[in-house]
C-alpha positions as CSV (number, residue, x, y, z in Angstrom):
1,K,11.9,-9.2,17.8
2,E,8.9,-8.2,15.7
3,D,5.5,-7.9,17.5
4,P,3.4,-9.4,15.0
5,I,0.1,-7.6,15.8
6,K,2.4,-4.3,14.7
7,V,3.2,-6.7,11.9
8,A,0.1,-8.0,11.0
9,R,-1.7,-4.4,11.4
10,E,0.7,-2.8,9.0
11,D,0.4,-5.4,6.1
12,A,-3.7,-4.9,6.4
13,E,-3.0,-1.3,6.3
14,A,-0.9,-2.1,2.8
15,L,-3.3,-4.2,1.5
16,A,-6.0,-1.3,2.0
17,R,-3.7,1.0,0.2
18,F,-3.2,-1.6,-2.6
19,R,-6.9,-1.9,-3.0
20,S,-7.4,1.4,-3.3
21,W,-4.7,2.2,-5.8
22,I,-6.3,-0.5,-7.9
23,A,-9.9,0.8,-7.6
24,V,-8.2,4.0,-9.3
25,A,-6.6,1.9,-12.2
26,I,-10.2,0.7,-12.8
27,H,-12.2,3.6,-12.8
28,E,-9.4,5.2,-14.9
29,Y,-9.2,2.0,-17.6
30,P,-12.6,1.4,-17.7
31,E,-11.4,0.0,-21.1
32,Y,-9.5,-2.8,-19.4
33,Q,-10.7,-6.1,-18.1
34,F,-9.3,-6.3,-14.4
35,V,-9.1,-10.2,-12.9
36,I,-8.4,-10.4,-9.0
37,K,-6.6,-13.5,-7.9
38,P,-6.2,-13.4,-4.3
39,H,-3.5,-14.9,-2.3
40,P,-4.9,-18.7,-2.0
41,A,-4.7,-18.4,2.5
42,E,-6.0,-15.0,2.2
43,D,-9.5,-14.2,3.5
44,T,-11.9,-13.6,0.2
45,K,-14.1,-11.5,1.5
46,P,-13.0,-8.0,1.9
47,W,-11.9,-9.0,-2.1
48,Q,-15.6,-10.2,-3.2
49,I,-16.8,-6.7,-1.4
50,F,-14.6,-5.1,-3.5
51,C,-15.5,-6.4,-7.1
52,D,-18.9,-6.2,-6.4
53,E,-18.2,-2.0,-6.0
54,H,-15.5,-1.4,-8.6
55,P,-16.3,-3.2,-12.1
56,S,-13.6,-6.3,-11.8
57,T,-13.8,-10.3,-11.8
58,L,-12.7,-12.2,-9.2
59,M,-11.0,-15.5,-9.8
60,L,-10.6,-17.8,-6.7
61,T,-10.3,-21.2,-7.9
62,D,-7.7,-21.7,-10.8
63,Y,-4.1,-21.7,-10.8
64,I,-2.4,-17.9,-10.8
65,H,-0.2,-19.6,-13.8
66,H,-3.5,-19.7,-15.8
67,L,-4.3,-16.5,-15.4
68,L,-0.9,-15.2,-16.1
69,A,-0.5,-16.6,-19.1
70,I,-3.6,-15.2,-20.7
71,S,-2.8,-11.5,-18.8
72,D,-1.4,-9.0,-20.6
73,F,0.2,-6.9,-18.0
74,H,0.5,-8.1,-13.9
75,I,0.3,-5.8,-11.1
76,A,1.2,-6.8,-7.8
77,R,2.3,-5.8,-4.2
78,A,5.8,-5.1,-4.2
79,G,7.6,-8.6,-2.9
80,C,5.2,-10.8,-4.6
81,L,6.4,-13.7,-6.1
82,T,3.7,-13.4,-8.9
83,A,5.7,-9.9,-9.9
84,V,8.3,-12.3,-11.1
85,E,6.0,-15.5,-12.1
86,A,4.5,-13.0,-14.6
87,W,8.2,-13.3,-16.5
88,L,7.9,-16.9,-16.7
89,F,5.1,-16.0,-19.1
90,N,7.1,-13.1,-20.8
91,R,4.6,-10.8,-19.2
92,H,5.3,-7.1,-17.6
93,S,4.4,-6.7,-14.1
94,L,4.3,-3.5,-12.2
95,Q,5.0,-3.5,-8.3
96,L,3.5,-1.6,-6.5
97,L,5.1,-0.4,-3.0
98,C,2.1,0.5,-0.9
99,G,3.8,0.3,2.7
100,G,4.5,-2.4,4.6
101,D,6.4,-4.2,2.1
102,N,10.1,-4.6,2.5
103,L,12.5,-3.0,-0.5
104,D,15.1,-5.0,0.1
105,G,17.2,-8.3,-1.1
106,P,15.2,-9.7,-4.0
107,T,12.2,-7.5,-3.7
108,L,14.9,-4.8,-4.6
109,E,17.0,-6.4,-7.3
110,A,13.3,-7.6,-9.1
111,A,12.4,-3.7,-8.8
112,E,15.3,-2.7,-10.6
113,I,14.6,-5.1,-13.5
114,G,10.8,-4.4,-13.5
115,R,8.9,-1.5,-12.4
116,I,7.5,-0.3,-9.5
117,A,5.4,2.4,-8.0
118,Y,5.7,4.2,-5.0
119,S,2.1,6.2,-5.1
120,P,-1.1,6.0,-6.6
121,D,0.2,8.8,-9.4
122,G,3.2,6.7,-10.4
123,F,1.1,3.7,-10.6
124,I,-1.2,5.2,-12.7
125,G,1.4,7.0,-14.8
126,Q,2.7,3.8,-15.4
127,I,-0.3,1.8,-16.7
128,D,-0.1,3.3,-20.2
129,D,3.8,3.1,-20.4
130,V,3.8,-0.4,-19.5
131,M,1.3,-1.8,-21.8
132,E,2.9,0.3,-24.8
133,S,6.2,-0.8,-24.0
134,V,7.7,-3.7,-25.7
135,L,10.1,-6.3,-23.9
136,D,13.9,-5.8,-24.6
137,Y,16.4,-8.2,-24.9
138,E,18.9,-6.6,-22.4
139,T,15.6,-7.1,-19.8
140,S,14.9,-10.4,-20.9
141,I,18.3,-11.3,-20.1
142,K,17.9,-9.5,-16.3
143,R,14.6,-11.7,-15.8
144,I,16.4,-15.2,-16.2
145,D,19.4,-14.7,-14.3
146,Y,16.9,-13.4,-11.5
147,I,14.8,-16.3,-11.8
148,Q,18.1,-18.6,-11.9
149,K,19.3,-16.9,-9.0
150,W,16.4,-16.8,-6.7
151,L,13.9,-19.8,-8.0
152,G,16.4,-21.9,-9.0
153,P,17.8,-23.5,-12.7
154,M,14.9,-23.4,-15.3
155,P,14.2,-26.1,-16.3
156,G,13.9,-28.7,-13.9
157,S,13.3,-26.6,-10.9
158,A,10.3,-28.2,-10.2
159,N,11.8,-31.5,-10.0
160,S,14.2,-29.9,-7.3
161,V,11.8,-28.5,-5.2
162,A,9.7,-31.5,-5.2
163,R,13.1,-34.3,-4.5
164,E,13.3,-31.1,-1.5
165,I,10.0,-31.8,-0.2
166,V,10.6,-35.9,-0.1
167,G,13.4,-35.2,1.3
168,L,11.9,-33.1,4.2
169,L,9.3,-35.6,5.0
170,E,11.6,-38.6,4.7
171,R,13.9,-37.0,7.6
172,K,10.8,-35.8,10.0
173,S,9.2,-38.9,9.2
174,P,5.6,-37.3,9.5
175,K,3.1,-40.3,11.8
176,Y,0.2,-38.4,10.1
177,A,-0.7,-37.4,6.6
178,F,-3.9,-35.6,5.4
179,E,-4.9,-33.4,3.1
180,T,-6.2,-29.9,4.5
181,T,-9.7,-28.8,3.7
182,F,-11.7,-25.9,3.5
183,S,-13.4,-26.6,6.5
184,D,-9.7,-26.9,8.2
185,M,-8.9,-23.7,7.0
186,A,-11.8,-22.1,8.2
187,N,-11.8,-23.2,11.6
188,M,-8.0,-22.6,11.7
189,R,-8.8,-19.3,10.9
190,K,-11.5,-18.7,13.8
191,V,-9.6,-20.2,16.1
192,L,-6.5,-17.3,15.2
193,V,-9.0,-14.3,14.9
194,A,-10.5,-15.4,18.5
195,W,-6.8,-15.6,19.7
196,F,-5.8,-12.3,18.3
197,T,-8.9,-11.0,19.3
198,S,-8.7,-11.9,22.7
199,R,-5.1,-9.8,23.4
């Protein structure tokens, strides 16, 4: 059985390494614009501090797909779905294995199709290669096969996901339905932080 405190600590350490690798890239490539899009459930304060310290833009409110649509290149932690979502926009993605990330199953398969960096030097070394590379036919086919295998057939997958959600709701018959507000999320975070720090 996994220790949730240990898992959270390892994830926080991996996220700190991820930030440090991105910081190196920002300073190595001042000619590129780096846009940081945190996970919607992630605390954004560390990223705000990061963007103040390193010349980059923080994107908090828009959808990741809007950013991917205008990006030349996407960088994500290994296992992050956005690395694969970038493929939907015919973008290169580079996954960073910063520790605390499992490289198995779909993550391993995505890494074999795309690109993955295991160290800051390996990451910096691949940026020029990725920016100069052209997507070949074989890789495009592998991406399509991966997406169909792990995310479902396209097009129409959004409809199948929506049908599944409706089915879950009908089977569960929830008595209350409300939209979670930012205040609700902030209060939940306070409760969780208090609980974790009291242990």
